[in-house]
N, C-alpha and C positions, 0 to 999 in steps of 0.2 A: 028361345037364344036372341042372344042381340047382338044387334047388326054392328059391323064395324067400319069409321067414319075413314076412308080414304081421302087424301088430301089427291084431288087431280089438279091441281092448278097447272096451267098451263108454263112453261121458262117464259121468262118476258124476254125483251129486245137486249136488258143489260145483260142478260144470263148467257144470251147465244152470243154476243160481241166478247164477252170474256173469255166463252170456249175459243171463240173464232181466234182471237188474240194468244192465248195460251196455246194453240194447235198451232198458231202461226211461228210464233216464236221456236217452239220446240225443231218443229221442221228447218226452220230456219239455221237453229244450232248445229242440227243435225249433218246440213248440207254442208256446211261451213268448214271449208278447210285451213289447215294448219301448215303457212311457211315460213322454214328456216329462215333467218336471216343470212346473207354472205355478207363480206365486207365489201367486195367489189364496188358493188351500186354507190355507198357512201362516200367511197375513198375519192371512186372519178364522178360522181357527180351530187355529191355536198347533201345540200337541205333539200333541192329535189325528191331526191330519192328516198328521204325519210320521211317529206310530204307522202309521197304515193305511195310509199309501205304503211304507213297509217291509214291512208284512205281507204286501200284495199284490205287490210285485217278489218277495218271499223266496219264498212260498209259493201253490202256486194257489189264485185267490179261491176261495170256498167255493160260489158260485153269482153269474152275471152276468144282468142284466136289463136291458132296451130300455124305452126311452122310447117311447112311442106315435107319438112324431115320427120313428122310427127310426133318429136319429141319434146320439143319446147312450146310452149303455150304462152302466150302475153295477155294477162290483164290490162285491161282500160278502166283508169280509174280518174276521178276527178278534184282536183287540189282545191283546199280552203279558197285559193285567189280565182279559181275559176277555169285554170288551164287544165288539161289534161294530159296525163302521162300514162307511163306504161311498166310495167312491170313482167319482167321474162323469170317463167318458172320450170323447172323440171322434175319429173320423178326418178330419186337416188336413192336402193334400197327401202322401196316403199311409201318413201316419204319426200313430200313436197320440198324443195330447195331452190331459194331465190338466185337465179343468175346476176340481174342486176335490175333497176329500175331509174327512169331516165324523161323526161320529156323532148318529144324530136325534134329536130330544127325546125323552126317555121314560127306560127303567132301563137302555140299553146291550143289548139282550138280542134276540137273533137274531128273535124274533116281533115286536118292536118295528121293525125293522128293516124285516122284512118287510111289516109292516102301513103302511108308511109309504109304502116304494116301492109298493107296490098301489095306492094314489091314483093313480099316473100313468105304470107302466111294469109288463110284464108278463116272467116269467120266460123268459130265451133259453138253449136250450140248442144251439145252435151254436157256430161254430170263431169267435173275432176272428181276421182274419189281417193 
C-alpha cells in the first residue's frame, strides 16, 4: 500500500491577513445602508450638503444619533476640509431617504455638532437596516 503525502503546511500570516481583509470588506458592504438623496439638502445648503453626502456614502459615519421622536437619524461625517457635518435620514417605505445634510452653525468642530444634536437627539448604538 502506498502512502499519500498530504500538504500539512499551516497558513501564513499573509493568508490570514487576506482572509481578514475579505471578511471585513464583505461585512462592511453588507452593513452599509443606501440613502436616497433629496434635493432639499443641496438647494438649501449647497456644496456642504454634497460633501457630507459623499463622505457619509464613501466612509462609515463617525457616529449615528436618533431624534427623540425615534424616526429621524443623524449621521455625523467628516468633510475633506476637516469640518464635521450632519446628514438627517428617515426610513420611508422600507428605504432610507435623506431629509437634509448641513454643517451646523459654529466652528465646524465635532464638539459643535455634538452640542447641536444633544438638544434634540441621543447617540444611537444600534444598526441601521
